[in-house]
C-alpha positions, -999 to 999 in steps of 0.1 A, spaced: 728 -234 724 710 -226 694 699 -192 679 661 -195 689 665 -206 724 685 -179 734 662 -152 719 633 -171 737 653 -165 766 658 -129 761 642 -105 784 631 -70 771 624 -41 798 601 -18 787 604 15 801 575 32 821 548 44 795 549 79 815 582 85 805 578 80 772 588 111 746 553 123 727 569 133 695 532 137 679 497 136 690 464 145 667 436 162 682 406 157 663 369 165 656 346 156 627 316 173 618 285 159 624 266 169 589 279 150 559 298 169 530 290 171 494 314 193 480 349 192 464 376 175 482 398 196 500 430 197 522 441 233 540 466 236 570 481 264 589 512 261 610 499 283 644 528 281 666 560 262 664 549 233 674 512 227 664 494 228 630 459 229 623 444 206 594 410 206 580 400 182 552 371 167 538 373 130 550 356 96 530 331 77 555 316 45 545 292 45 520 308 70 498 300 96 526 321 127 534 327 150 562 347 181 568 371 171 599 392 196 617 425 188 637 450 197 656 488 180 653 511 186 684 547 179 684 553 181 724 588 166 724 578 162 762 572 128 783 537 113 785 538 131 817 546 163 812 523 166 778 494 156 797 495 172 824 503 204 804 475 197 783 453 193 809 460 226 827 458 245 791 420 229 793 411 242 828 425 275 824 403 281 793 374 266 814 375 281 847 395 311 842 
């Protein structure tokens, strides 16, 4: 059997996606109005596993908007990270 035939018969088993480890995710929002000032980028580490960034983002037709983004580094399974995120949002709204 040649090498290409061996590769074609190899089965790749992908683990359940809910068990994947989330190492980094971004949650962001763009301003509704355009921004005409100088380009900028600032960031703050707000916790051990979170970073907030605010910057000017280029859009279509040469327009710019301000974007705020939170980067988190959960280092947890997708199931654990989603549950934690959903519970945190529920606590703020309902509590």
